[in-house]
N, C-alpha and C positions, 0 to 999 in steps of 0.2 A: 340677123340673129336676134336682135332686140325685139323685132316684130313677132317672131315666133314665141319668144318668152312672154310677151304681152298676151298672146292667145292662150298660152298654157295656164296663166294665173287664174282666170275665171273657171277653167275646167278643173283645176286642182281644188279650188274653193268649193265647187259643186260636189266633187267627190268626197271631200272632207265632211261637208254637211250631210251627205247621204250616209256616210259611215257612222255618224253620231246618232242617227235616228234609230230608235229601238225597233226591233222586229215586232210584227203584229203578234200580240199574245193571244193564244187560242182562248176562246170563251165558250160557254155552254151553248147547246143548240138553241135555247130560247134567245140568248143574246146574239147569236149568229143571225137568226131570223130578224131580230129587232134592228140590227145594224145594216141590213140590206134593203136599199130603197125599192128593189123589185119585189120584195116580200112584205111591203107595208100593210097590204090588206090582210094577209095571213097573220101578221103580227097583231093587228088590232083585234082580229077574231080570237086569237090565242088568249089575249088579255081578257076579252069579254067572256070567254068560256072558262076562265080561271085555270088555265093550263100552264101559265108561266112558271110557277114554282115547280110543277112536275117536270117541265123540260129543262129546269136548272138543276134538278136532282142528279144523283150519281149516274143513272142510266145503266148500261149504254142504250142509246136510242139511234134509230135511223129515221129521219124525217123526210118524207117525200113532200116537198114544199111547193104548193101551187104558186105560181107567180101572179102578179097583179093582172097580167093579160089573161091568165087562166080563169081568175075570178070574174073578169069582165065578160067572159063567155057564158057564165051561169045566169039563167034568167033572174031578173030583179026580184020577181015574186018569190023564188026559191030562197034567195038570200034574205029577203024580208022575213019569210017564215022561220028561217033558221035563227034570225036575230030575236024572234019572239019566243023561241023554244030552246033555252039554255042546255037542256039535257041532250036534245038532238044535235045542237051545234057542237057540243063536246064529243058526241059520238062520231060525227062527221070528221072532225079534226083528228080524233084518236085513230080513225081509220087510215090516216096518212102516216102513222107512227108504228114502227116495229120496235119491240122491246129488246133489241139487240143491235149491234153495229154491223152493217153490211156495206162494204165498199163495192163500187161498181164492178170491179174485176172479180169479185167473189160471188156475184149473182149467178145462180143456177136456175134453169127453168123449173118452175114448180110453184107451190103455194107457200106463203109465210103468214103466220098468225100476227095480226095487228094488236095494238094496245086496246082497240075497241072490242076485240074478241073474235072478229070474223077473219077469214083468210083473204089474201090478195094474191093474184097471179103475178109472178115475177118472170122475166125473160131477158136474155141477153143474146145479141147477135153481133159479134165483133165488138165495136165500140158502142153500139146502141143498146140501151137498157130501157125496159118498159116495166111499169107496174099497172096492172089492169090495162086500160086503154091509153094511159098517159105515157108520154115519152119523157125520159130524163133529158133535160136541156143542158144542165151543168151538174156534173157529178162530183162527189168526194170533197165537199166543203167541210174541212175538219173542224171539230169542236172538241172541247175537253171531255164531254160525256157522250160522244157519238159522232154522227156525220149527217150532213144535210145534202139532199139531192133536189135541185130545182126541177119541177115538172110542169108540163104544158096544159094540164087539165086538173080540175077538182074531182076527186073520187067521191062517190056516194056509196055508203055501205048499204047492204041489203036491209030492208025493213024487217023488223022481227015482231 
């Protein structure tokens, strides 16, 4: 009996510690991106393009957030060129943002207008959601001013 009691003490202490931890407080889409290690490349580009304050604003926003792996598939020359052209960088990043909140279950096949001004094709088949040729890898990351969906590709807007 005493042996069982000794086993329960650490478990009870662990449960008490977990119960006192505050729940994660939702943050803006900008902060959601900034706090995710898989989105560090996107975060640095958002900062460089001057979009942080925009993505902290009231919104609502839906961000199709390319992961670090998605950015690693982009040719180095393309990223270098974007780094030298702030207006083009801002356009590319804004092409990943919808000025509305769209949860994965709400996606209907068709076009949606981006913050950049062009349309992107959205589609859903069961649990699978795509935007243009990118697949949503992790959907519905809640933020106070919208939602973030991690995608496996960087989208490039049409040149105007």
